[in-house]
N, C-alpha and C positions, 0 to 999 in steps of 0.2 A: 084104596088103590087096587087096580085089577092085576091079574097075574103078569101080564106083559110089562106093566109099569113097575111092579115089584122086582122082576128080573132085571129090568133096566137100571133101577136104583142100586140093587145089590152089585151088579156088574160095575157100575161107576165107583162104588165104595170099595169093592173087593174084586179087582180085575182078574185075579187068578181063581176066583170061585167058579165052580162048574155046577150048573143046575143038575139035579138028580144025583150026582156023585157027592157033592159037598153040602147040599141043602135040598130040602123038598118044600113044597108049598101046599097049603090048604086053601081052597076057595069055597066060600060059603054060598048060600042060595042067592044072595044079592050080587055075587060076583066079586066080593071083597077078598083079596088074597093076603095071607099072612105066612110067615115062615113056620113050617111045621117041625122040621128037624134041621139042625145046624151042626156042621163038623167043626168042633172047637179048635182043631188044628189050624183053621183059617185065622183064628183070633176071635175076639168077642163078637157075638152076634149083634148086628146093627139093631138099634132100637127103632121103634115106630117113628119117633121124632126124627132120627137121623135119616131114615128112609124117605119120609115125607119131605124133608128139607132138600135132600139130594134130588128127588124127583122134581121138586119145584124149580131147582136150579137148572136141571136138564131141560125142562119144558120152557123156561125163560130163554135159555140159550138157543133152543130150536126156534122159538118165536122170533128172536132177534135175527137169526140167520134167514128165516123166511121173509121177514119184513125188509131186510136189506136187499134181498133178491128182487122184491117188488119195487123198491126204491131205485135200485140200479137200473131196472128197465125204464123207469120214469126219467132217470138221469140221461140215459142214452137217447130217449125220445126228445128230451129238451135240448140236448146237444145237437140234434139234427132237425129240429123243428124249422119250418119255413121262416124266412127272415122278411119282415116288412121293410120296404125301402122304395122310395120314389113312387109311392102311391099304389104299389102292388106287392106281391110276395115272391120270394125266390127260394128255390130248393136249397137246402143246406146240409145235404148228406155228405159223406166223406168224398165221393167222386166230385160233386160240385164244389166242395171246399178246395179240393186240389186244383181244379180247373181255375177257380177264382184266384187262388194264390199264384199260379203260374202266369195267368193273364196280367195280374197287377204287376208282378215282377218284370215280365218281359216288356210290357208296354210302358212302364215307368222308365225302364232303361232306354227304350226307344224314344221316349218323350211325347208320345201320342198313341192313341188307339188307331187302328186302320180305318180307312173310309168305310162307312156303313156298318161300323162295329155295333153289335147288340149283345145283350145277355138275355136268354130266354127266361121268362118268369115261370112260376109254378104251373101256369096254364099253358105253357109253351108259346106264349106271345112274345114277339121280339120287342125288347125294350132297348132303344138306342141309348148309348151312354158315351159321354166324354171321358177322357182320362181322369179328370177330377171326380166325376160321378162314380167311376169304377173304383178309384182309390177310396172314395167315401163309403163304399160298401163294406170295406174291411173292418172299420171300427164298429159298424152295426153288428156284423157277425161276431166279432170279438166280444162285444158287450153282451150279446145273447149267451155266448159260451161262458163268459165270466159269471153272469147271473146264475146259470145252471150249475156251475162249479160251486159257487157260494152256497146254493141251496143244498147240493149234494153233501158238502162238508157239514152243514148244519144238521141235516136229517141223520147223518151217521152219528154225530155227537148226541143227538136226542135219543137215538136207539141205544147207544152205549150207556147213557145215563138212566134209561128206563129201568125201573125195579120191579115192574109187574108186566104180565102179558097184555093187560088192558092198556097200559101206558105205551108199550111197544106198538101195539096195533093202532094207537091214536096218532102215531107219527106218519104223516102223509106228505106227499109232494106238494 
């Protein structure tokens, strides 16, 4: 392990330990670092095995956090991916979701959509819709969001269960 990794492992094991004041490090020509001097007032000097194990745990935690960030971005993309409906696709970002929700609610209460009602598709083409077609879009959007949510929960569980960095990085959307 290099000097930075060694300091990181010591800090995790002994949070009150201060480099230079409480311990010093020697680095060989290959860049491998070891504890040179240790202040026994801190307690027993960590063994190479303890340090390696702690570093591995820290690296695994960091890999999990990084992978979860990547997966969270994929989740957000899936939650707002265009929706296929009526032979075209419709935008599904938060603004369009809110517009759809309000339109369904208002026109369901009114009992009909206004004359000439349309919903623009992803290419901004006007897609005429009846009230039933507008209402039919809701379960399509909900099904897409539910599928994304199920995947999100699954990948989080897989990352949590991973015991190596390779296993963590193998978890993809």
